[in-house]
N, C-alpha and C positions, 0 to 999 in steps of 0.2 A: 393371376393378376385378379382374379374374381374379389378375393379378399381386400385387395388394396382399392378396387373400384368403390367397394362398398364403405372403405374407411375415409376415401374422399368425398364420398356423399354425407356421410356422417360429420364431417369438418363442415363441409358446404352449409349442410341444415343447422349446425349450429351457431352459424353466421346471418343465417335469414332473416330479415327485418332490420339488418344494421345496415349501416354506412362503408362496412368493411369491403375492400374491393381487392386486395393483397393481405395476406398472412404468409408473415415468414418466421422460422422455427428453427432452433437447432436442438438437436438432442443427443446426449452420449450416454451409455450405458455406465451406471455407477457415479455419473456425473451431473444428471438432473437436466432439466430443459428450458430453456428459453422460447417467448413469442413476443412479436412484435405485428402491429395490425397499422393499417394504412387505406385512406379513402383512395377514389379514384384519381385525385389531383398529388398522390404522395405524400399527402400529411397524415400524421400520426393521428390514429381515433380509435377509440374505444370500444371493446366489445364485452362485456359481461358473459364469459363462458364458463368462470369458477376453473375448476380444475378438469373438467371433463375434455378441452382442448390437450392438455398435457397429456392427459391419459391418453387421448388417440394419435398424439405425435410418437409415442411410445410404442404403441401397437403399428404403427405405420412403418418406425424403426425394425421392428421384427419380422416384418414382411420383406424388408428391401435390405435389410444388412446381410452381407455375404461372410462366410464363416471366416474368421481370423480378421477381419477388418474393424480396427480399434479406432478410428477417426470419429470426429463428428459427424452426424447426417444433418446438412441444413436443407430444409425444404421451403418450399413456396406454394402457396393455393392461392390462385387468382380466380377472380369470378367476374362473368360479365354481367349485363345490364338484365339478361335475360335468366340467369339464374344458374348458368353452365360454369361449372368450375374445371380449373385444369390443373394439375400436380406436375412440379418440377423437382427435382432433387440432385446434391452432388456431396461426394465426400472430400472434394478435394476445395471445399473452403474452411478454416478455423472456427469462422462466428459470420454471423449475418446482422445486418443491421444496428452497428456497422458493422463492415468487415475490414479485419485487422489480420496483417500478413506480416509473420516475422521472418526475415530474410536472411538474419546472422542472430544465432542465437547465442552467441557469447558475450554479446553486447548488454553492457550495464549503464543504466543512469549514473550520475554521480551520486556518491555516497550509498550503494547497493550493490555490495562487495558478492562476488561469488563464491562459491567454495570448489578448492580446497584453498582457505587463506593461510598466511605464514603461521606458524606456530610462535606464542609470544613465551618470552626466556622464564625457565623454571616452573614447568607443568610437564616436563615428563615425565611419565611413568617410573616408577622406581619401586626395589623392596624396601626401601625404609620404612619403619614402621611411625606411626603417629608422636608428633611431639610430645613425651611425655608430661612437661609443664604446661602446654594448651588442653592436654585430656584432662589435666587436674583440674584446671580453669573451667574448662567446660563444664564437667561432673558437678562443680561446685555453683555454677548457675542454673544448671536444669534443678539440682536439688531446692536452691533456693525457688524456684519458678513455681516447684511443687506444692512447698510450704506456703508459699504467696498466695497460690491460686486456691489450695484448700482453704486459707484462712478466708478468702474471700467469696468464694462459692460453697463453702461447705462440702465439696467432692474432689475428690484427690484424683488428679490426672492419670492416666495409664498410657503408658509411651510405648511399652513394652521392651523387652531385654533389647542390647545392642548388639551390633554386628561386630564380628572378629573381624581380625587384620587381614586375614585371606578371603572374606568376603569382599571386604571394600577393594582390596586389589585386582580381584578379581573383576569388579565392577570399572574400575580404572582402566583397566587391560581392554576391557569389552569398547570403552570409549576414547581410548587411546589419549587420556591425560591426568594427572594428578591432581585430587580435588583439596583445596584448601584446608590447610592444616587444623581449624578449626571447626570446619564442614567433616572432616574426616572425624575427629574427637566426638563431635554430634551424635554421627553414626555410629560411634562406638558405644556411645551413652545411650540412644534410644533408637528404636527401630522405623519409628513413625509418628506421625503428628494429625491426628483425625480431625480437631477441632480447637486445640487451645491454642495457634497463632505464634508458635515458638520464635518464628520470625519476625513477628510483627507484621508483615505485608500477607502473611497465610501461612499455612500450616504446611509442617516438613513431609513432603513426598516419601511414601517407601523408596528403598533404596533401587530397587527393582523396576519401580516405576521412572525414576531418573534415569537411567541405563534406556530405557525403551523410549522415553521421548529423546531423550539425546541423539539416536540411532534412527530413528523414523525419518524418512525423507533423505535430506540433507542432514550432514552433522549441524549440531550447537541446536538455535532457537532464532524467531526473528519476531517481530512486532507489526510488520506492514507489509501489503503486496509488493513485491518486486515488479510486477507486471510494466512494462514500456507504457502501455496506455491507461497506467491508474489514476484514478479522482484525485487523488493527491500524493503526486509524487515527491514532494519536497520533505526529506530528511530534518526535525528541528534537531535542537539541541536540547539534550536534560538541562536540568537544574540540581546542584549549582554548574556553572560554565566548566568543562574542561574536565569533569571526571568520568564520563562515560563517554565512548568514542561516538560522533556522529554516524551512524550506519545503520541501515533497515535492519542488519541481521547479522550473526557471526558465528563462526564457528566455536568459537571458546566462549559462549554464554551457555550455562547450563540451567534447566529448569529445575528447579529443587521443592517449589511451595506453590500453592493457591490457597484463595481464599475461598473457593468453592462455589464463586460467583460469577464466573468468566476473568478474573485477573488471576494472573501469574507471576512468580519472582523467580528470579535467576542469580546465582553466582554468577560474576565478570571476571572472566580470567586473563581479558586483553584491555583493559581501563584506559582512559584517554590520560593524557599528559600530567592530570593534578589528580587523578585517581590510584585506588588501591587495588591489585590483584585480589581476587577475593571479596570485593565488594558486591552489594545486594541492589538489584534493579528490579523492577515491578513494571508489566505492561498487561493489555488484555481489554475488557470490555469498558472500560473505566478509563483509557487512556488515549483518546485521539489526541493525535500530536505526539509530543515527545515521549520517551520511557519515563518512567517515576524513579528516581534515586530513594534508596531507602536508608542503607548505614554504609558504613566502611568496611564492613565485615560480618560475618556469623556473630563474632563475640560483641560486637559492638548493635548487633539486632537485637540480642539474649538483652542486654544491658535497658536498652531502650524499654523492651517491652518488662522488664523488672521494675523499672523506674513507674512505670504507666499504673502497675498492680499496687506498687507501695502506695502510690497518690491516689486510686480509685481512678486514674485518669483513661485515656485511651491511647496506643501508640502513635507516633506520629504516622502522617499519611502521606503518598507522593501528591495526595490532592490540595495540599497547604501551599505547593509550588506555587511560582507566580504565574499570573495569567500570559499565556503566551499568543493566544489569537482574539482579534477585536473586530466588531461589524457594525458599522455606524450609517445610518442614511445622511447623507451628505446636503443636498438640497444646494441651495446658493452659497454655501459657507465655502472659505478656503480651504483646502488640505490644510494646511500648518495650524489653522484653528482646529480643527478636529484631533489632529494626533496630537496636540501638546498634552506633554505628561503620559504620554505612552511609550513602554518599552516591550513591546511585542514582535513576534517572529513570524506571525500571519496577519493579514490585513485584508477587511472585505468593506472597500466604499460604495454605497449603492445609492443609485438616483440622483449623483450630482450633477451640475450645470457644466460650469468651465473648469478643469481639473487640471493642473499644474503638477507632475509627477515631482520636479525638482523639489515641492515643499516637503517630501517624504525625509530630508536629508536629518532631521534629527533621530531617526530610527535607526541606530545605527549596529542591531541583531534583526532587522528586518529580511526575510528569507522569501516571504510569499505574497504577493499583490494580487487582487482580485476586484476590477472595476466592473460595476454590473450598473447599464443601464443608462449611461451618463449621456449628455449632451455634446461637449468635444474635451478630448485629453490631449494634453501634450506631454510625449513619454520621454521627458529629459530625466530620467533616474541617475542620481548623482553616482560617481563611482566609489564615494565611501560607502553606502549602502549597499549591502552583501544579498540584495535581492536574487534570485535563482530562478523564479518562477514568476512571470508576467500575465496576467489574464484581464485583457480589455475587452468591454462591449459596449462601443458608444456610437453614435450618429457619426462623428467625426473623431479621426485618430491621426494626428502628427508623431512619425515617427524617426524624423531627421534628427532630432538632438540625443537619443538614443543611441546611434554609434558607437563604441567602443567600451561600454560597461563590460568589466573585465568577468563578471560571474554568473550574468544571465545566463542560462543553457535551456530556459525553456518558455515559450511563448505563445499564448492561446490570443486571435484575434477575430472580432465581431464587428462588422461594421456598415452603416447605410450607405455611405458616401465613399467614392472611391479611395484607397489607401495605399501608398506606396513602399513597396518595400526593399528599395536599392539600398537604404541606409543600413540594413540588417547585416550586409557583407562586411562591415566592420564591429561584428560583435564576437571576439574570439572564442567565446565559449559557447554559443548556441548550437546546441544538439537535437531539440524538439521543436519542431514548428507546426502550429495548427494554424489555417487560415478557412477551415472549411464554412466558417459563417461569415468570413469577409469578402468585399467587393474589393479586390485588387486591381490596381492598374496596370502594374508590371512584374505579374507573375512569372513570366520568363527567368525572372532573376533569381527564382529559386536554386537555378543553376549555377548560381554566383557565392554559393554558401558551402563552402568546401569542408565545414565541421559537421554539415547537418547528417542527422543520423535517423531521425524520424519524422516522417511528414505525414499530415494530417489533412486532407484535399476533398472537395466534394467531386461527385463524378462528373459536372462540366470542367471543373479545373483540371482535374487527371487528363481529359480528354483535349484539353487547352494545350499542356504539358507535351502530350503525346505529338498532338499537329506539329509544336515547334520545337519537336526534338530538345527538349530543355530538362530532362530529368536529373535529378543531383545525382552525382557518383557517391557511392558509398553508403547507401542508405541500408540500415539495420532493419527497418520496421517501417511499415505504412498502413496508412488507414484510408478506405472510403466511406467518407461519413454522409449522413442526409438518405434520402430513398433510393434504391437503385434497385431494377427487377434483376433477378438470380442472373439469368442469361447474360447482364451486363457486368454486374459483379464477378462472375465468373470468366468473362472475355478480358476484366480490366486485372484480375489477379494474373490469367496466363500470360497477359504482353507484361505486367512488370515483373514476375518472376523470370520470362526471359530477357529484359530490357537490364533488369538489374546484375544479373550474371552472378556467377557461383559467388560465396562466399568461405 
């Protein structure tokens, strides 16, 4: 343990001269580290230790981790006024500051499907060769692309020889699906596309890379976090509406292209009701929000690229799609005046005085609303507005008219004046509730929310529920938000795991 004492001394020395009283950290080999620092009052505080503290945390892990232990290491370093330091640690908590427990790993928020997903019709693996008419069409389009690109750039594209039917069937067998006919034809014609953008939204990936990406982790692809505590949990609808299923991931999305800049395109074998099997969609670094719709097929994407080459223009991009998010300083204006003319799925209203959410009624595609630093909010959202996630930070919040809203499944409240949550019992879809920043007058009423699956509270609020024996039944996950010492967090997790029972 001499090595550990030395490391504790180095950590304490790194914090010397700062206001930091408690440092909490998490480390997992191959998973990285996180650090949180607090003053003596439990308020977040900053200490500029660079990467040194992260490296010290890694070295502490090397000393403490038993053979075969693969859970994260959570540590707490506490310093007193005399400069003495004490280290606590545990492998029984998955996170720290906040502490987040998943009690039912099978639970998913709406539009976040788990794998396996049902196979859509018409994609079963067969020995049928590529349609010869489709093959002829694609070969003609690729030849025209080579000609037009050579004319425009003076350089002849080199795509490599195409694959055999046996190669494509082997790839399909590995993935358990049949690729669209025009994509099969494209791989019969070329082996890859490192820089030319055959798909418009990106360059065609080599066939072996497609298989590897599809089989990495869960099958398929996804564009957003599926974590129950994700910062942005709502899945927005791609444009045009109805063509792409509103899901965060899909077993039947196959990544086939990239722009080499952090964006990727996929063939969609499981489209929405107005879409087509084999349509091209895009996601990645430039797609905060919904996925981008590119074209109804590989064939259509090739036609678009050729049209752009002929006109010396650029292929159409998903970034040209309508605005989906809007943020505005409200001040003393009415919401009705702020949202006039908008048609967005995500809305941020900041620094408002008196806000009546009934005035959101014109926004018929609105899915997520965040009210920040308001004075007074009346949360009477019209049932005709399909809001799923509502976050309100205000001095006063009136929830009495919110009950009965049919689609609201996530609610986060922060208030300075007492807020009553009794009306929430009439929210049929409510599944995720964060009250950790709110002053709640009737906290025990959370036990009246039968559909509640995820609950986030402060340490004092969790203690109140425990004292009143008011823990909701059926919790799938819980968070202890705000500051808590490691011993307190460990005791809370032990109690909650026992009280919630097996899942």
